[in-house]
N, C-alpha and C positions, 0 to 999 in steps of 0.2 A: 381025464376028468379031473386033476388038480386045475386045470387053467379052467375048466367050466365051474368049480367052486368058487374060485378067486374073482371069476366074473361076476358071479352070483353074489360074493358078500359084497363087491365095490360097487353093484346096483344099489344093493341094499343100503350101503350107509347114506350112499349119494342122494337117494330118497328120502332117510331119515333126516339127513341135514337141512335138504328141501324144506321138509314138513316143521323142522326147527324155527328156519329163518321165516317162514311165511305166520309163525304161531307169536312169533317177538314182533314182526312187524304190525300184526293186526292190534296185539295188545298196545305197542307205543302210538298207533295211530288213535286208538281208543282212550288212551289216557290224556293225549294230545286235545282230542277232540271235547273232553270232558274239562279239562283244564281249561281250555279257551273258552266254554262257555261258562264257566263259574266264575272265571277272573273279570270278563268279562260284563257282568252284571252290573247295572249303574243304579245306584241306592234312589228308593224311591222319593226320599225325603230326606230333610238336614240335619234328622238326629241319627239318622243309619250315618253320615257322615259322622258326626258329632261324639256319636256314640264310640265309632273305630278309633276315634282321636281320647277315648276314657274320659269324655267330659258328660255330667249328669243333664237332666232336665230342668233344672231348677228356676224359676225364672227372674228375671233380672231384676226387678224392684224388690222383690223379695231378698235377693241375694244383697243388693244395696245397702237395706235397712241394717242386715247383720255385719255389714262390713264396714258401716260408717262409724261403728265402735271399735274398729280393730286398729289398735295405735301399736302394734308388734310390728305392721307392715306384713304380715300374714296373707296368703291367699283366700281367696274364696274361688269355688270353680268355676271355669268359664264358659257359659253355658245360653249367654243371650242370644245365640243364634238358634238355638235348637227350638223345634217343633214337635208335639206330639206324634208318635207314629207307631203303628202297631208293625211295620215290619220290621225284621230282623238284620241285623248288619252283616255283611258278606267280608268277608276278609281278605284283602288283596295280597295275592302271594307272587310277589313279583321276583323274587330270586329266583324259581323254578325257572323263569323263562330267560332270564338273565345270566346265570351261573354264575356271580358275584358272589363272592364271600365278604357279607357288611359285618365288618371285625369294629364297627364303629359300635354296635350295639351290645359288646361287652365290655367297652371302653368307660373308666369310672367318668361319670358327668362331671364338666368344672364346672360350678353354680357360680355365674355371676353377682356380686353384692350389689345393692342398692347406695347411690351417691348418698351424701348428706342432703338433707333438705332443703339447705340452702341454694342448692342447684335446681331446685325445683323447675324454673322456667329458665334454665339454661339454653342460650342459643349459642354454639360452639364459635360461628365466624361471626355474630354481631354481638360478642361480650366486651361491655363498656368499659371494664377495667382496661382488658387489652386497647381498647380503641384510643384511652388516650394518652397511648407512647406514639400517635401519629399524628401529622399537620392536620390542622383544622382549615389549612385553607383549601376551597372549594370542597368543603365535609369531608376531606378526605378520613377522617379519624372515625367517621359513621359508616364508611364502607366496610367489605367483607374484608376481615382481617381473622385467619382461622389459626388455631393452637398451632405450636411447633409439637415436633414429634416428643418433647419430653412434659408437654401439656395436655395431651391424648387423656381423657378418661375411659377406663375400661371398668365401669359401673352404670348400674340402670337408673335413669334420672326417675325420681319418684314422683307419684302425684300428689296432689294437696292430700290430707287425712280425711277428708270428710267429702272426697271425688264423687260425683255423681255422673252418669250415663247423660250426653245434654239432649235437651229435647228434640224431638225430630222434626223437620222440615214439614210444611211452613210454619208450624209455632217457633221453631229457633230462629225463626226472622228476628221475632220480636221478644223473645225471653231467652236468659241463661242464668245458669246458676251462680249464686255470688260465691259458695266455695269451692267452683272449678278455676275461678279466676278472682282471688280475694283482693281487688283494688276498687277502692271508692274516689280512687283522684279524680277521675273522669267526671263525675257525678257530681264531685263538686265544683271543680274547675270551671265544665261546661255547662254549669245547672242552666243559666238562663237560654242558652242554646241548645239545648233538648237532644244532647248526643246521647245520654243514657239517664236511668235513674234506678235507684236501688228501692225495691220491694221486698220487705223482708229478706228472706232467704233466696231473694234472684233477682236479676237485673232485668229492666225493662229497656226496649230502644223505642223510643217514640218515632223515629224516622228523622228527627232532625239533623242540624246541622251548622257550622257557622256561617254558611254563606246560605243555608236556606230554612230560614226559621219557621216558615209555614210549613215544613215536611220534604223530605226527598222529592214524595209522591206528587206535589203539587209543581217544584221546584223544574221537574221531570216534563212534566204538561207543559209549563213555559215554553221550556227548550223545543218542546216537540210543534210548538206553534210557528216555532221559525226556523227547523229544516225537520226535514221526514226522519220520524223516528221505530214507523209501527210498519214499512212495506216491505222490511226484509233487508232492505240495502246496508243499514248498518247494523252488525251483527257483534263486530268484538269491538271493545272500547280498553282504553288503559286510563284508570286515574290516578292522579299523581298528589300524592300526601290526601289519602283516603279518609282518614279518621277511621271511624268505628263501619264504615264502608257501607254508611245508608245509601249512597249513589248506586252504589252497584248491588245492593239489596235491590231497589227497587225499580232498577232495569231490567232484572231477572223476568220479572213479570209482563214485557213488554221482550222478552224473546230477546234481548239481547245480554252480553257476558261479558263482563268487565274484568279485567286483571288491575285490582288496587292496591297500590302499595303505599308504604310508608315506613320512616326508619324506627329503629328501636331508639325512643328517646325520651325527653321528660314527659310527652303524652303518654305513659305507662301503658302497657299492652293494650295499644288501638288496633293493632294485624291481628293478636288472639283474639279479643273480641270477636272481629268479624269470621274469623274462622270459625269459632266457636257457634256464631251465627247459621253457619251454615252458606257462607258468602265467600266466593274466591279472594284470596288476598296473600301476599308474600311481603316479607321484609325487604326495603329496597331505600334507595334514595338517588335523586339528581347531584352526582358529585363528579368525579375527574373521570369516571370510564362510563363505558355505555351500557344502558340497560339491557339485559340478558333475554332480549328477543330478536327476532330477526328482522329485516328490511320489508316495509311495506307489511306489517302484519296487522295493525288497528283501522277500523274504519271512523274510529271518534276517538279524540286525545280529549280529557277533562282536568281542569283547577279551578275549584272553587277556594280561594283564600289558601291557596298550596304553599304559601312562603316560598313558594321558588323564585330566585332573583332572575327573571327571563332578561332584564335588560342588561345583565353585568356579562364582561367575557366575552363580549360583541355578541351578544344572543348565541352562546356556545350551548343553551341546554336545550333554545329552541330549534337550534339545527339537530339536536339528538331525536328531538320529540317529530322533525320531517322526517329523517331517517325510519323511525317504526311507525309512521303514519302511511296510511293507502294514498295510491293516487286517486283525487278527489274525493280525500277523507277531511273530517272537521277538527280543527280546532275549539273548542270552549274555555272562555276564559270569564270568570265572574269574580267580583270583591276587587279590591285594590288593583291596578288605579281607576279600575272601571265604573263609569257614573262619577266621577270623584267631586264633580260642580256640586253633588248634592249630597256626598257623602263625607267631604273631608273634616268636616270640625268632628264628627264621628271617630273618622281614624285618628284623630288627633296630629295630622300632617300639615303642614303647606300645600296651598294651591300650585304655587310654582313647583314644587317636589313631585306631587302627583302627576303635573302634567308632563314633566319634564321624563318620569318613568312610563308614561303611557305613549309619549312620542318616541319612545327608546324602542319599547317592543314592536308598536305602528311598522318603523324603519325596520328592525329584523323581518318581523314577517313580509315586508315588501323585498328583504334582499333574498330570501326563499321564494319566493313568486308567488306566494300566497296571495287569493282574492278574500279581502274582507265583505264577508256576505252581508252583515249585519250589526250594528250596534245599539240596542232597545233595550230600556232600564237596566238592568245590571248585567245585563250579557253583551259581551262583542265574541262574534265567530268568526273564523277564516275558513278559508277552502284550499285545498294544495292542489295544484293543476293537476290533470290526466297523465299528463306526461310534458316532458321539458323541450319540446319545438319551441315555443315561445321565449320559455327561460333561457335558453342557449344565445337568443338576440338579446335580451336584455343583459348577461353578462358581460355581452361586451362591451356595454357601456358602464353598467355597475359591477364593479370584476369582484368586491366584497360583499362575502365570502365567495371566492370562485366554486366552481362544479368539482370535487374530487375526480382524480382520474380514473380511469377504467379499470386501473391493476387493484383499487381496493377492494377489499372482502366486506360487500354490504351487510350480509348476512354475520360475519365473524361478531362475537359480542363479549366472548369470555374475558373477562380482565383486559379488554382493550380500551385503549386510553380515547376519550372523546376526540374528535377532528374537527377545526374550523371550517369545514368546509361542506358545500350541499352534496348530499349524496345522490351520485346520478342515478337516473330511475333507466331501464332498459328501451333500447330504440324504440320510436313508433314511427310508423310511416306517414300518419297524418295527423293534425289536429285532435279529429274526434276520437282517435283508439287510444286506449288505456294501456299504458307502458306496462309490459309484463302480461298483460292480458286481463280482460272482465273477469268478474267474478259472479255467479248466477246470487240474486238474493235467497236468504234465507227461507225456508228450510232446505231448496234444492241443492244450495253450497252442500252440503254436509257430504252427497255422494256422487255429486257430480266431479269429474276430473278436474285437479287442479290445474291452473296455469303454469307454474313451476314444471309439472309431469308434461304437461301438450306442449311445450317448449324444449324439452327436454334438457333442462336445466340442472337436475339429480341423474346422476349417472347410474346405468342399468336399472331405471325405473320407468316402465311404459304403462301406459293404461291400462293394458290387459294385466299387469303384475298387480295395479292399483286395486281395478276389480275383483282378481284374485284373493288379494288381501282382505277385500269386503265381504268375501263369502267365507273365506277361513274364521273369520271374527264373530259371524253369524252361527257357526259351530259350534266357536267357543264357547259364547254368551249360552247358547241354547245347554250346552252340559251345565256351565256353571249354575244357571237357574236351577237342574237339578241337585248339584251338591251344595248350593247357598240360595235356595228360593227365596231367601230376604233381600236379593240384589233388586229384584224387581217393586219391592215392597218398600222404598225408602230407608230400611234400616241404616246405608252406606249411603250416606250424603256427601261427605268429601270425602273424593278417591283420586289416588295419586299414581299413575300408570311409569313406572321407572326406567323404562325402556319403550318407549311411545311408537318408535317409526315411522308408519304412518297416519297414528290417530285411529287407527281400526276400531280399538275397545271403546274410546269416546262415542265416536258414530255406533257401533254396535248396541250402547244401552243411552242413546239421545232422549229415546222418551221415559227414562226412568228419573224418578225425582232426586237426581244425583246432579253432579259434575265432576270432570276428571281434569286434574294439572297433569298435563303430559309434559313429561321430563324426558328430554334429548340430551343423553350423555355426550360430553364435547370428545370422550373416546371411541364413540360410536362409529361404525365404517361408514355410514350413510348420513349426512347431515339435512335431516327435514323436517327440522321444524317451520320452516316456512310453510312447506304443504300441511302442516295442522292447522296451522293460522288461515290458510286459504280454503278449506274445511270449514272454517267458524269455529274453531274451538281455540283454547289457552292453553298455553304452557311455556315454559323455560328450560336454557340450556342450565347444565349442573355436571359437575366433578362429583361422582360418587364418592373419592378417597376423600373428600371434604365434607362437612354438615350442610346441611339445606338450609335456607334461608325462610326457616319458622320456626313458631314455639312448638314446645313438646307438647304432645297428645293434640294433635291439630286434623289429623286425617283417620277414617273409620276402616277404608280398605285400601290396601297397597297390593298392586300387581309389579311383580316383577320376573319378567319372562325374558329369559337368555342373559340376563345382566351380570351376572356371576361370571359367565364363560368370558364376557369382557372384562373383568375386574381380579380376577383370581390370581393373575400373576405381576397386578398392578398396584395392589394395596393388602392390609389386613381386611380378609374377609369378616373377622368378627367384628371389626370398628362400623363397617357397613351396615351389620344386624344391628347393633347396639343404635346407629343412628336411625334406621327404620323405627326401633322398639321406641324411641324418643319421641320420634313423629308419630306413632300408632297411638289409639285411645285406648284405653283398657278395654277390652273386649274386641276390640279393632281386627279383624283378619287379612292375612298375608296370604295371596296365591303366587308361588314360584314354580315357574316353570324351567327345566333344565335337563340334565343328562343325570342319570340313576347317581352314578359318582359326585357329583356336585352338590345333588338334593341332599343325599345322605351326611356328605359335610356338613350343611347348613342345619342338616335338624341333630348333628351332635353338638353344635352350639348353642341352637336354639332352646335343646332340651335345659339347659343352664339359665335359661334368661325368663324361666315364669311362663313359656310357652307350651302349649300342647299342638301336636302335629301329627299328619299322615302321608304317607306319599303314595298316591294314587296315578291310575291308568291315563295315557293320554285322551282324549276324547275320539280319536278314532280306533282305539283297543288295545288289546296287553303289546302288541309287536311294535310298536313307534318307540322307538329310543328314547326320545324326550318324555319326561314323567312330569306331572304335578305334585308340589308340597303345600299341601293346605294347613295353613295355622293358625292358631287363635292364642291373643296375648290373653293371658288371664288377669281377673279385677284382681289390683290389691292397689293399697295406699301408702302413702308414708307415715311414720308415727309425727302424734300429737305433740307439740313443743309444749 
């Protein structure tokens, strides 16, 4: 009997335990499903996202008018990206999925103070006072010279007191606010040449230039009568000594994307004006080191009175143009010494001097195996050979400069000194074959598999991986459009991708009224900038432990995917974020993609930088470890003097 009772109680206990387990399991499953449904809800409008970040719905221009009188540097709320919506925001509770204790939320925020107003146009690696310490030979004093450790700034670069949100493209091509770049020097110095004019509280850009008095548009039309510019074969261009980048501005209407560069010199703020107009540009100079671009990057190179001494140093600067010029690419030269027989009196130079300069340039071009296409009017145009089969034969006779050895890293360009040898082209089997592979015409070029990938020159990146990356970016941009609807509406004209990889972001938004500066970190595992150029986009190399070669407040949107995983152990994360703040315009947006641990660290710093932000789920849902931090820089200005 005792055994029967014991067996009965044992069975009863087992049954109750089983029921308890089933109930608990059912409750857990129900909670899991409800939680997944709630956190995977995507906001229906940008207002939902920005309400999550604590931003109000005030319109930009209303805020600008109230903030223009703010002499104390106080904040006005960041709301230019908001749009009215009746949908309620849904809080993202990522903690329940990751079991992380986010201690940063309870930490005291460390607020970073504004810098002195004298630093409003600070460019860390092109500081003119620091540059004076360096040799003037080959313009070394105007190259990049970044601050030493004790010169680093831990403060926020202040906008001018009456800073206004720039005009939208395409109006920005022709107009900019005077208060944003309060420099009249160019309007006076270049008044006759129609670079820039002051009209009340704004600048107007008539499209003129030193080398094109009839305007850049007519100037480009003249070029198109000499070489084809509209069939898609010419997509990427480099403009050396660009002024306010009117040449690049008017190439855009012909689907040609130009990388314009000029030094920070006596022509105050010319690159700053270019970027304020919404035209791609970067601070740079032909000096003693390579330009920060890969070999075979540009379809066209241009110099209009750019003051670069092409004839000096045995044509060394022209040799660098040859490196970055694509096989079959064009070099266009206008201004002195071209057409010197007609202009020599106006240039106030002797005929002998000008003839000698042109002869030196002709000889340098010939030594690079370039063919002169035409010299007509004020233009001379040369064409680079499509391969080096004939050039190698020529070099047996004319050995200077020699073709570099195959050991030379042709794409390596970060602080690498110029070399007085011709950059070798990839081998070609026949005289008609394009060295390195022929490119599709634009716009097919954007999604065609780049030759560098086809030929296997980028380790572990295949055509299949390239196509998969394009699909990934289609999904990402579709998601970004939900959380930032203004992305497709022209709100973000100047965009920077700080870790561009294969240029997928630029390709996915190619039809938007935007352009992307694709940056490939020199510390990235894969050096892919050459692939990006082969797709018909532009970009540069960069070490993000240093400042970027641009003026403050020159980008509307910055994308930083996986960047801080590369740099978190290399340099101070705060300094990278301060550099992003310097580059970003007031009310600009930043999209970070990384692990939760890194994003929470970033957020703890940006909370003290006058930014508002929110961590959001990956576009594939809450169970993907990578998350998104969407941040907006608040509108604020420095005090009036």
